[in-house]
C-alpha positions as CSV (number, residue, x, y, z in Angstrom):
1,M,92.6,61.8,-117.5
2,E,92.8,64.0,-114.6
3,R,90.5,67.3,-115.6
4,I,89.9,70.5,-113.4
5,V,87.7,73.2,-114.5
6,L,88.3,76.9,-113.4
7,G,86.3,79.5,-115.3
8,D,86.7,78.9,-118.9
9,A,89.7,77.2,-118.5
10,E,90.5,73.5,-119.0
11,I,93.5,71.8,-117.0
12,T,94.2,68.0,-118.2
13,R,96.6,66.7,-116.3
14,V,99.4,64.3,-118.2
15,R,101.9,61.6,-116.8
16,E,104.6,60.4,-117.8
17,W,105.8,58.9,-114.9
18,D,105.3,58.8,-111.4
19,G,106.7,56.7,-108.4
20,P,109.3,56.4,-105.5
21,F,112.0,58.5,-107.3
22,A,114.6,59.3,-104.3
23,P,115.5,59.1,-100.3
24,A,113.1,61.9,-98.9
25,Q,115.6,63.7,-97.3
26,A,117.9,64.0,-100.4
27,I,115.1,65.7,-102.0
28,V,114.8,68.0,-99.4
29,P,117.7,67.7,-97.0
30,G,116.9,70.4,-95.2
31,L,114.1,68.5,-93.2
32,A,114.5,66.5,-90.1
33,A,113.2,62.7,-90.7
34,E,110.2,63.7,-87.9
35,V,108.8,65.8,-90.3
36,W,108.1,63.4,-93.0
37,Q,107.1,61.3,-90.2
38,E,104.9,63.6,-87.7
39,N,102.9,63.7,-91.2
40,E,102.7,60.6,-92.2
41,E,98.6,60.2,-92.3
42,W,98.6,62.5,-95.5
43,L,101.6,62.1,-97.2
44,A,101.5,58.5,-97.6
45,P,101.4,57.1,-100.0
46,D,100.7,59.7,-102.7
47,H,103.9,62.1,-101.4
48,W,106.2,59.3,-99.6
49,D,106.5,55.7,-98.9
50,P,107.5,55.5,-95.4
51,A,108.7,52.0,-95.6
52,T,111.6,53.1,-97.9
53,D,111.5,57.0,-97.1
54,S,111.6,57.8,-100.5
55,H,110.0,60.9,-101.8
56,V,107.0,59.8,-104.5
57,G,106.7,61.6,-107.4
58,A,105.7,62.5,-111.4
59,L,106.9,63.9,-114.5
60,Q,104.0,65.1,-116.1
61,T,102.6,68.0,-118.6
62,W,100.0,70.2,-117.8
63,V,97.7,70.7,-120.8
64,V,95.5,74.1,-120.7
65,R,92.6,74.9,-122.6
66,H,91.6,78.5,-123.1
67,G,90.4,81.0,-125.3
68,G,90.8,78.3,-128.3
69,R,93.8,78.1,-127.6
70,T,95.8,74.8,-126.2
71,V,98.6,75.5,-124.1
72,L,101.5,72.9,-122.6
73,V,103.3,73.6,-119.4
74,D,106.2,71.7,-119.2
75,T,107.4,68.4,-121.8
76,G,108.7,66.1,-119.4
77,V,111.9,63.9,-120.0
78,G,111.9,63.1,-123.3
79,R,112.2,59.9,-125.0
80,D,115.7,58.3,-126.5
81,R,117.4,60.9,-124.7
82,D,121.6,60.8,-123.7
83,R,121.5,61.2,-120.3
84,P,124.4,59.9,-118.8
85,G,124.3,60.2,-115.0
86,N,120.9,60.1,-114.4
87,A,119.4,56.1,-114.7
88,L,116.2,57.8,-114.9
89,F,116.1,59.9,-117.7
90,H,118.6,58.2,-119.5
91,R,117.1,56.8,-122.7
92,R,114.2,57.3,-121.3
93,P,111.1,54.9,-123.9
94,S,109.0,57.9,-123.0
95,D,105.4,58.0,-124.7
96,L,104.2,61.1,-123.9
97,L,103.1,61.9,-127.4
98,G,100.6,58.8,-126.9
99,R,99.5,59.3,-123.8
100,L,98.7,63.4,-125.0
101,A,96.9,61.5,-127.9
102,A,94.6,59.5,-125.2
103,A,93.7,63.1,-123.4
104,G,92.9,64.6,-127.1
105,V,95.9,66.9,-127.9
106,Q,98.0,65.7,-131.0
107,P,100.8,67.8,-131.7
108,E,99.7,70.0,-134.6
109,D,97.0,70.9,-132.1
110,V,99.1,73.0,-129.7
111,D,99.5,76.2,-129.4
112,V,102.0,77.1,-127.2
113,V,104.7,75.5,-125.1
114,V,105.6,77.0,-121.7
115,N,108.9,75.6,-120.6
116,T,108.6,77.0,-116.8
117,H,112.1,77.0,-116.7
118,L,115.0,74.4,-118.2
119,H,116.1,71.8,-116.5
120,V,116.2,69.0,-118.1
121,D,112.8,67.4,-116.8
122,H,111.3,69.8,-118.2
123,I,112.3,70.2,-121.7
124,G,112.5,67.1,-123.1
125,W,109.9,66.8,-125.3
126,N,110.0,70.1,-126.7
127,T,111.7,68.1,-130.0
128,M,111.7,65.1,-131.3
129,D,113.7,63.0,-133.4
130,Q,113.2,62.9,-136.7
131,E,115.2,60.3,-139.2
132,G,118.1,61.6,-136.6
133,T,117.4,65.2,-136.2
134,W,115.7,66.9,-133.6
135,V,112.6,68.6,-134.4
136,P,110.1,70.5,-132.7
137,A,107.8,68.2,-131.0
138,F,104.7,70.7,-131.4
139,P,105.5,72.0,-135.4
140,N,102.2,75.2,-134.8
141,A,103.3,76.0,-131.4
142,V,105.9,79.0,-130.2
143,Y,107.8,78.1,-127.2
144,L,108.1,80.6,-124.0
145,M,111.1,80.3,-122.5
146,P,112.8,82.6,-119.3
147,A,115.7,84.6,-121.0
148,A,117.7,84.7,-118.0
149,D,117.8,80.6,-117.7
150,H,118.4,80.8,-121.7
151,V,121.6,82.7,-121.0
152,W,122.4,80.6,-118.4
153,L,122.3,77.1,-119.9
154,A,123.6,78.2,-123.1
155,A,127.1,79.7,-120.8
156,E,126.8,75.8,-119.1
157,A,126.7,74.4,-122.2
158,E,129.8,76.5,-123.4
159,R,131.8,75.8,-120.3
160,D,131.6,72.0,-120.7
161,R,130.4,71.0,-124.4
162,T,130.5,67.8,-123.7
163,G,128.4,67.8,-120.2
164,A,124.8,66.7,-119.2
165,R,123.7,70.8,-119.9
166,A,124.9,70.7,-123.2
167,L,123.4,67.8,-124.5
168,M,119.9,68.5,-123.5
169,Y,120.9,72.3,-124.6
170,A,121.9,70.7,-128.4
171,D,118.8,67.9,-128.4
172,S,116.0,70.1,-126.4
173,V,116.3,74.2,-127.0
174,L,119.1,74.8,-129.5
175,P,116.5,73.4,-132.2
176,I,113.9,75.5,-130.8
177,E,115.7,78.0,-131.8
178,Q,116.9,77.2,-134.9
179,A,113.1,76.4,-136.3
180,G,112.2,80.1,-135.0
181,K,109.9,78.8,-132.4
182,A,111.4,80.0,-129.3
183,V,110.0,83.3,-127.6
184,L,112.4,84.3,-124.5
185,W,110.6,86.6,-122.0
186,E,111.6,88.6,-119.5
187,G,110.2,90.6,-116.8
188,E,105.8,89.4,-117.7
189,Y,104.3,88.1,-120.2
190,R,101.1,87.4,-121.0
191,I,100.2,84.5,-123.1
192,D,95.9,86.0,-123.2
193,D,93.7,87.5,-121.0
194,A,93.3,84.7,-118.4
195,L,97.1,83.3,-118.7
196,T,100.0,84.8,-117.5
197,L,104.4,84.4,-117.0
198,E,106.3,85.8,-113.9
199,E,109.3,85.5,-113.1
200,A,110.0,83.4,-109.8
201,P,113.9,83.0,-109.5
202,G,116.0,80.7,-107.6
203,H,115.2,77.5,-108.0
204,T,117.2,78.4,-111.6
205,P,118.1,82.0,-112.8
206,G,114.8,82.3,-114.9
207,S,112.3,79.9,-113.0
208,S,108.7,81.2,-113.7
209,V,105.5,80.6,-113.0
210,L,102.3,80.4,-115.1
211,R,99.0,82.9,-113.2
212,L,95.3,81.4,-114.7
213,A,92.9,83.8,-113.6
214,S,89.3,82.9,-114.6
215,H,85.7,84.5,-114.1
216,G,87.1,84.6,-110.5
217,E,88.8,81.3,-110.5
218,R,92.7,81.2,-110.0
219,A,95.5,78.5,-109.9
220,V,99.4,79.0,-110.3
221,F,101.5,76.5,-112.1
222,V,104.8,76.5,-110.4
223,G,107.3,74.5,-111.5
224,D,109.8,72.9,-109.5
225,M,109.2,76.0,-106.7
226,M,108.3,72.5,-104.4
227,H,108.6,69.2,-105.1
228,S,106.8,67.8,-102.2
229,P,104.3,69.4,-100.1
230,V,106.2,69.2,-97.0
231,Q,107.8,72.5,-98.3
232,I,103.9,74.1,-98.4
233,L,104.6,73.4,-94.3
234,H,107.8,74.6,-94.3
235,P,108.4,77.1,-97.2
236,G,112.1,77.9,-96.5
237,S,112.8,74.1,-97.4
238,N,114.7,74.0,-100.5
239,S,114.9,71.1,-102.8
240,C,118.2,69.7,-103.7
241,F,117.9,71.0,-107.3
242,C,117.9,74.6,-106.6
243,E,121.0,76.9,-107.9
244,D,120.0,79.7,-106.0
245,P,118.6,78.2,-102.5
246,E,118.2,82.3,-100.7
247,R,116.2,83.3,-103.9
248,A,114.4,80.3,-104.3
249,A,112.6,80.2,-101.0
250,A,111.9,84.1,-100.9
251,S,110.3,83.1,-104.2
252,R,108.5,80.2,-102.6
253,L,106.8,81.9,-99.8
254,R,105.7,84.9,-102.0
255,V,103.8,82.8,-104.4
256,L,102.3,81.0,-101.2
257,Q,101.5,83.9,-99.4
258,R,99.3,84.9,-102.9
259,A,98.5,81.8,-103.4
260,A,96.7,82.0,-99.7
261,D,95.6,85.4,-100.0
262,K,94.1,85.1,-103.6
263,R,92.6,81.6,-103.4
264,E,95.0,80.3,-106.3
265,L,95.6,76.8,-106.6
266,V,98.6,75.6,-106.7
267,V,99.7,73.2,-109.2
268,P,103.4,72.1,-109.3
269,A,105.8,70.2,-112.0
270,H,105.8,66.8,-109.6
271,F,103.4,66.1,-107.1
272,G,102.3,62.9,-107.3
273,G,98.2,62.2,-106.0
274,T,96.1,64.6,-107.4
275,G,98.9,66.8,-108.3
276,A,97.4,70.4,-107.3
277,A,96.0,71.9,-103.9
278,E,94.7,74.7,-102.6
279,V,96.7,76.4,-99.7
280,R,96.1,78.6,-96.3
281,R,98.3,80.4,-94.0
282,N,99.1,78.2,-91.1
283,G,101.9,80.6,-88.5
284,V,104.8,80.5,-90.4
285,G,104.0,77.9,-92.9
286,F,101.2,76.9,-94.9
287,A,98.4,74.0,-95.0
288,V,96.6,71.8,-97.4
289,T,93.3,72.7,-97.3
290,R,92.0,70.8,-100.4
291,W,93.8,68.7,-102.8
292,A,92.5,69.0,-106.7
293,G,92.8,67.0,-109.9
């Protein structure tokens, strides 16, 4: 397991899956092929496969231990979910709980689950199948969900009751509400003296970041604000999954500016390699100064 210690906090990365995901220019469609090629020396092989021109990424959860709490940041795809039209996610035989156990985390140990946003690959292990019923996978946890995303996803599920978003709402969000475990927050939400959630909309209406500050050391968990490190170089470039591209780019720029100025470790949801990076300002964009993890 990959661990990072910042102040009094310990961060552990637990991967659900990693590998080539899709053509690079399909993931970040606003960037020319030359951007990837010019940065091959450090993008390959962890973030880009030049032989196939594929974006390389990961599905993972981040475990944050601080102040006696165990916090999970995003919960991946889940196991045996109906995800029609998505070959990578459909009926996936995921063993995230086993991988968490290998990192010393049992379901009962988790105090807080953070869903940075409510896309399919960030909420899947919110629940598990128990004799044909979806129940919270982490029975002692509260689940923190952005209120704006909940409004959006519930409306999408109502609009198309047989669609993919209706399925994910029904198996990964609604059971958490019915169990009384969901906390829908807006603006800012403080978990403890070191961990704070803040809105960073654009990728979804309620996309958020989780900030960690302990004894002068800092990190920011950015969810899907970035799918590839090329978006650090070119923060105006969105992934193909962003619901509101203009707001997504503005949020990305703001978060990267603060990360560079405050020396926050940037921890995205899908980076391959070590998965986290320190950044600095570099002209109109940013550069990676150090990989961590």
